[in-house]
C-alpha positions in Angstrom: -23.9 15.6 4.3 -20.6 17.5 3.8 -19.5 16.5 7.3 -20.0 12.8 6.5 -17.8 13.1 3.4 -15.0 14.6 5.5 -15.1 11.9 8.2 -13.4 8.5 7.9 -16.3 6.1 7.6 -14.2 3.0 7.4 -11.0 4.2 9.1 -11.2 5.0 12.8 -11.4 8.1 14.9 -9.6 8.0 18.3 -10.7 10.4 21.1 -8.5 10.9 24.1 -9.8 13.0 27.1 -9.7 12.8 30.9 -13.4 13.8 31.1 -16.0 11.8 29.3 -18.7 14.4 29.9 -16.8 16.8 27.6 -16.8 14.4 24.7 -20.3 13.1 24.8 -21.6 15.6 22.3 -18.7 14.8 19.9 -19.3 11.0 20.2 -23.0 11.4 19.6 -22.3 13.6 16.5 -19.8 11.1 15.1 -22.2 8.2 15.7 -25.0 10.0 14.0 -22.8 10.4 10.9 -21.8 6.7 10.9 -18.1 7.4 11.7 -16.5 4.7 13.8 -14.7 6.0 16.9 -13.0 4.7 20.1 -12.8 6.7 23.3 -9.7 6.5 25.5 -10.2 7.7 29.1 -6.7 9.1 30.0 -6.7 8.0 33.6 -8.2 4.5 33.0 -6.6 3.5 29.8 -3.5 5.6 28.9 -1.9 5.8 32.3 -2.6 2.1 33.1 -1.4 1.0 29.7 -4.7 -0.9 29.1 -4.5 -0.3 25.4 -4.4 -2.4 22.3 -3.2 -0.4 19.4 -5.6 -0.4 16.4 -4.6 0.1 12.8 -6.2 2.6 10.3 -6.7 5.5 12.7 -7.5 8.5 10.5 -8.3 11.2 13.0 -7.2 11.7 16.7 -9.1 14.1 18.8 -6.6 14.9 21.6 -7.4 17.0 24.7 -4.3 19.2 25.4 -4.6 19.0 29.2 -4.9 15.3 30.0 -3.4 15.7 33.5 -5.1 18.5 35.5 -2.2 18.6 38.0 0.4 19.5 35.3 1.0 23.2 34.6 4.5 23.1 32.9 3.9 23.4 29.1 6.8 21.1 28.2 5.4 18.4 30.5 2.0 18.9 28.9 3.6 18.4 25.5 5.6 15.3 26.5 2.4 13.8 28.0 0.6 14.2 24.7 3.5 12.7 22.7 3.6 9.7 25.0 -0.2 9.3 24.6 0.0 9.4 20.8 2.8 6.8 20.9 0.6 4.5 23.0 -2.5 4.5 20.7 -1.2 4.9 17.2 0.8 2.0 15.8 4.0 2.3 13.7 2.4 1.2 10.4 -0.9 3.0 10.8 -1.0 5.1 7.6 -1.8 8.8 7.2 -3.8 10.5 10.0 -4.3 14.0 11.4 -4.4 15.2 15.0 -7.1 17.6 16.1 -6.2 19.3 19.4 -9.5 19.3 21.2 -9.1 21.8 24.0 -10.3 24.7 26.1 -6.7 26.1 25.9 -6.5 26.7 22.2 -3.7 29.2 22.8 -1.3 26.3 23.3 -2.1 24.8 19.9 1.0 26.0 18.1 3.5 25.0 20.7 1.9 21.5 21.1 1.8 21.1 17.4 5.4 22.0 16.9 6.4 19.6 19.8 4.5 16.7 18.4 5.8 17.0 14.9 9.4 17.3 16.2 9.5 14.8 19.1 7.3 11.9 18.2 9.4 8.7 17.7 9.0 6.8 14.4 10.1 3.7 16.3 7.0 3.9 18.5 4.3 5.4 16.3 3.4 6.8 12.9 4.0 10.5 12.6 0.9 12.6 11.9 0.5 14.2 8.6 -0.9 17.3 10.2 -1.9 18.9 13.6 -4.7 21.4 13.9 -7.1 22.5 16.7 -10.7 23.0 17.8 -11.8 25.1 20.7 -14.1 23.0 22.9 -16.2 25.9 24.1 -16.7 27.1 20.5 -17.7 23.6 19.3 -20.2 23.0 22.1 -22.1 26.2 21.3 -23.1 24.8 17.9 -21.7 21.2 17.5 -22.8 20.2 14.0 -22.0 23.5 12.2 -18.8 24.2 14.1 -17.4 20.7 13.7 -18.1 20.8 9.9 -16.7 24.4 9.5 -13.7 23.8 11.7 -12.7 20.5 10.2 -13.2 21.8 6.7 -10.9 24.8 7.3 -8.4 23.2 9.6 -7.9 20.0 7.4 -8.0 21.9 4.1 -4.1 22.1 3.9 -4.1 18.2 3.9 -6.1 18.1 0.7 -4.4 14.9 -0.7 -5.1 13.0 2.6 -8.7 14.2 2.2 -8.6 12.9 -1.4 -7.5 9.5 -0.3 -9.9 9.4 2.6 -12.8 10.3 0.3 -11.7 7.5 -2.0 -11.5 5.1 0.9 -15.0 5.9 1.9 -16.4 5.5 -1.6 -14.5 2.4 -2.5 -15.6 0.6 0.7 -19.2 1.5 0.0 -18.7 0.0 -3.5 -17.5 -3.3 -2.0 -20.6 -3.3 0.3 -22.8 -2.7 -2.7 -21.4 -5.7 -4.4 -22.3 -7.9 -1.4 -25.8 -6.5 -1.4 -26.2 -7.3 -5.1 -25.1 -10.9 -4.5 -27.4 -11.5 -1.6 -30.4 -9.7 -3.1 -30.1 -10.9 -6.6 -33.0 -9.7 -8.8 -34.4 -7.9 -5.8 -35.1 -11.2 -4.0 -33.4 -12.2 -0.8 -31.3 -15.3 -1.4 -31.3 -17.8 1.4 -28.2 -19.3 2.9 -28.4 -22.7 1.1 -29.0 -21.0 -2.3 -26.1 -18.6 -1.7 -23.8 -21.6 -1.0 -24.8 -23.2 -4.2 -24.3 -20.0 -6.2 -20.8 -19.4 -4.7 -19.9 -23.1 -5.3 -20.8 -22.7 -9.0 -18.7 -19.6 -9.1 -15.8 -21.5 -7.6 -16.0 -24.2 -10.3 -16.0 -21.6 -13.0 -12.6 -20.6 -11.8 -11.3 -24.1 -11.1 -13.3 -27.0 -12.4 -11.2 -29.6 -10.6 -11.2 -28.2 -7.1 -11.9 -30.7 -4.3 -11.2 -28.8 -1.1 -12.8 -25.9 0.7 -9.6 -24.0 0.6 -9.4 -24.2 -3.2 -13.1 -23.2 -3.4 -12.5 -20.2 -1.2 -9.5 -19.0 -3.3 -11.5 -19.4 -6.5 -14.5 -17.5 -5.2 -12.3 -14.7 -3.9 -10.6 -14.4 -7.3 -14.0 -14.1 -9.0 -15.3 -11.6 -6.5 -12.2 -9.6 -7.1 -13.1 -9.5 -10.8 -16.7 -8.6 -10.0 -15.4 -5.8 -7.8 -13.5 -4.4 -10.8 -16.8 -3.9 -12.6 -18.3 -2.3 -9.5 -15.2 -0.1 -9.4 -15.7 1.2 -12.9 -19.2 2.3 -12.0 -17.6 4.3 -9.2 -14.8 5.9 -11.2 -17.3 6.9 -13.9 -19.5 8.8 -11.5 -19.4 12.4 -12.7 -20.5 13.6 -9.3 -17.6 11.9 -7.5 -15.1 13.1 -10.2 -16.3 16.7 -9.9 -15.9 16.5 -6.1 -12.5 14.9 -6.0 -10.9 17.0 -8.7 -11.3 20.0 -6.4 -8.7 18.5 -4.0 -5.9 19.1 -6.5 -3.7 22.2 -6.1 -1.3 21.1 -8.8 -2.1 22.7 -12.2 -1.4 19.9 -14.7 -1.7 22.4 -17.6 1.5 24.2 -16.4 4.7 22.6 -17.5 6.8 24.2 -14.7 4.6 22.5 -12.1 4.5 19.1 -13.8 8.2 19.0 -14.4 8.9 19.2 -10.6 6.6 16.3 -9.6 9.4 13.9 -8.8 11.3 16.4 -6.8 11.1 15.8 -3.0 10.2 12.1 -3.3 13.1 10.0 -2.0 14.1 6.7 -3.5 12.6 4.6 -0.7 9.2 6.2 -1.1 9.3 5.7 -4.9 10.4 2.1 -4.5 7.6 1.4 -2.0 4.9 2.9 -4.3 6.3 1.0 -7.3 5.9 -2.2 -5.2 2.5 -1.3 -4.1 1.3 -0.8 -7.7 3.2 -3.7 -9.3 3.9 -6.5 -6.8 1.7 -8.7 -4.6 3.7 -9.4 -1.4 0.8 -11.0 0.5 0.3 -14.0 -1.7 2.1 -17.3 -1.6 3.4 -20.1 -3.8 0.1 -21.9 -3.8 -1.8 -19.0 -5.4 -3.6 -20.3 -8.5 -2.2 -17.4 -10.6 0.8 -16.7 -12.9 3.4 -14.0 -12.2 5.0 -15.8 -9.2 8.8 -15.6 -9.1 11.3 -17.6 -7.1 14.9 -17.6 -6.1 16.7 -20.5 -7.8 20.3 -21.9 -7.8 22.7 -21.5 -10.7 22.4 -25.3 -11.3 18.6 -24.9 -11.8 19.1 -22.9 -14.9 18.6 -25.3 -17.9 21.4 -23.8 -19.8 24.9 -22.6 -18.9 24.6 -19.9 -16.3 27.4 -18.0 -17.9 25.5 -18.0 -21.2 22.4 -16.5 -19.4 24.6 -13.9 -17.8 26.3 -12.9 -21.1 23.0 -12.6 -22.9 21.6 -10.5 -20.1 24.3 -8.0 -19.5 25.8 -6.3 -22.6 28.3 -4.3 -20.5 30.5 -5.7 -17.8 28.9 -5.8 -14.4 31.1 -4.8 -11.4 31.4 -7.6 -8.9 29.4 -6.9 -5.7 29.9 -3.1 -6.1 28.4 -0.5 -8.5 29.6 3.0 -9.2 27.2 5.8 -9.1 29.3 8.8 -9.9 31.7 9.2 -6.9 29.7 6.9 -4.7 29.9 3.1 -4.6 27.0 0.9 -3.6 27.3 -2.8 -2.6 24.7 -5.1 -4.2 23.7 -8.8 -4.2 22.5 -10.6 -7.3 20.6 -13.9 -7.3 19.1 -15.8 -10.2 15.3 -16.0 -10.2 12.6 -17.7 -12.3 9.1 -16.3 -13.1 5.9 -18.0 -14.2 4.6 -16.3 -17.4 2.0 -19.0 -18.1 -1.2 -17.5 -19.6 -4.0 -16.8 -17.1 -6.5 -18.9 -19.1 -4.3 -22.1 -18.5 -4.8 -21.6 -14.7 -8.5 -20.9 -15.1 -9.0 -24.1 -17.2 -6.7 -26.2 -15.0 -4.2 -26.6 -17.9 -1.3 -25.3 -15.9 0.4 -28.7 -15.8 3.4 -27.4 -17.7 4.4 -23.8 -16.8 6.0 -21.4 -19.2 8.9 -19.8 -17.3 11.6 -17.1 -17.9 14.9 -16.7 -16.1 16.3 -13.5 -14.6 18.0 -11.9 -11.6 17.1 -9.9 -8.6 19.6 -7.3 -7.7 19.2 -5.8 -4.2 21.2 -2.8 -3.1 22.8 -2.0 0.3 22.6 1.2 2.2 25.6 3.6 2.4 26.9 5.5 5.3 25.8 9.2 5.2 28.7 11.3 6.5 26.5 14.2 7.8 24.1 12.1 9.8 26.3 9.1 10.4 23.3 6.9 9.5 23.0 4.2 6.9 20.8 5.4 4.0 19.9 4.3 0.5 21.7 6.5 -2.0 19.1 8.4 -3.9 20.1 7.5 -7.4 18.6 5.8 -10.5 19.2 2.1 -9.8 17.0 1.0 -12.7 18.7 3.3 -15.1 22.1 1.9 -14.0 20.9 -1.7 -14.7 19.4 -0.7 -18.0 22.7 0.8 -19.0 24.4 -2.6 -18.2 21.8 -4.8 -20.0 21.2 -2.9 -23.3 19.4 -5.9 -25.0 15.8 -5.6 -26.3 15.0 -9.0 -25.0 15.8 -8.0 -21.4 13.1 -6.4 -19.2 14.1 -4.3 -16.2 11.6 -3.3 -13.6 11.5 0.0 -11.8 13.0 0.2 -8.3 11.0 -2.0 -5.9 11.0 -2.5 -2.1 11.0 -6.2 -1.2 12.2 -7.8 2.1 13.2 -4.4 3.4 15.6 -3.9 0.4 15.6 -1.6 -2.6 15.9 -4.0 -5.6 15.5 -4.3 -9.3 14.3 -7.3 -11.2 15.7 -8.4 -14.5 14.0 -10.8 -16.9 15.7 -12.3 -19.9 12.9 -13.2 -22.4 15.3 -14.7 -24.9 15.3 -18.0 -23.0 11.8 -19.5 -22.2 11.6 -22.9 -20.5 8.9 -25.2 -19.2 8.5 -26.4 -15.7 6.1 -28.9 -14.1 3.5 -27.1 -11.9 5.1 -28.6 -8.7 8.5 -27.3 -9.5 8.2 -24.5 -7.0 8.2 -26.8 -4.0 12.0 -26.8 -4.0 12.4 -23.1 -4.5 12.1 -20.0 -2.3 9.0 -18.0 -3.2 9.5 -14.2 -3.3 6.3 -12.5 -4.6 4.0 -12.2 -7.5 4.0 -9.5 -10.2 0.8 -7.9 -11.3 -0.6 -8.3 -14.8 0.8 -5.0 -16.2 4.5 -6.0 -15.8 3.7 -9.6 -16.5 2.2 -8.7 -19.8 5.2 -6.7 -20.7 7.5 -9.6 -20.1 5.2 -11.9 -22.1 5.2 -9.3 -25.0 9.0 -9.2 -24.9 9.1 -13.0 -24.9 6.8 -13.3 -27.9 8.9 -10.8 -29.8 12.0 -12.7 -29.0 10.5 -16.0 -30.2 9.2 -14.4 -33.4 12.6 -13.0 -34.3 14.9 -15.8 -33.3 12.8 -18.9 -32.5 12.7 -20.8 -29.3 16.1 -21.1 -27.7 15.2 -23.3 -24.8 12.0 -25.3 -24.4 
């Protein structure tokens, strides 16, 4: 049972060897634990390039000697690097390499080479490289694989944390589907299921008339149902007790907590802020608020200079901001965000949308003198913008990563306007904010209205 918890049950395991007979025991063991895997025969697949890269690989079992005719250690290492670049895509996500070999003495050299020489332009770099002795494994497969993986992958405890979560959350989604199909312990037939889902769709959108609208409505409701299923998962004491053991950080010690942000560069922070706060996969047709768009100065239903003056309390440098001794170029474009209440969409009362104006400021990279590469300056972009705004009615987001740019969104809640629901057809859609930030903007807007009345409606 412990082995199953360590294996990716919904990610994939890749096995690369030049002798299938040596991996049969491994594949049978993985199959018995329900772990999905794919076997690559080195001579038939890797050399001939008959490979389609698959996403979400979590473990790679990699035989060190893929070409029996090669003796030079550097050539062995370069062959392994080329193999990894052929099977693991550039946006794969975290994974570990398990060197699966009869020559375990080469593990350290191969590991060092892979971590140093793999190209980020060709593949995703592994989080960790470890090794298993084939002969040792074959002597006692189940126990040796469990013991070895537990010990070898122990240093990657946070990846194990996320993989454990991936396994449990995917199980939770499957449990929701089972509940829908076997409602009240009775198997629901296909026709009944269609009627149930159609009724669910009309709950979300009573005026829908197309299958596309119905699908979107059902998916929205299923998302809400999954949240309830999710709460059952996170309130499982057994799961919490298991996953809390992955942490090495002692949250009770101030000296450890105070250093959390150290070592996390600005691009990584911006990407995670976006992951948690912005939906980049949606589109302007989504039946949801929070969507924001690029607009022209002429689209602002008041003087653009007035909007600017009531957004920035301090003078904003033109096209260039000073960060200490460094200067960073930026571009600023006006945007408009839909802050209409969610209930209006659910009840098809979103004919007149409540909107707020703002700006997107995107920052350019700077030339790093040491590396001669273009990099994002690792500074507080949001703090700089907040220093420039200074008004209570202006909401500034954390640094975000949108369209391959680090950017900050600014929303002026002093001016609220109304747009027809088709207004977006003439504007460029950017993304959709999640409910947390959206609610903060609405809160600021309500406070502005309560203090000074409605400036623009």
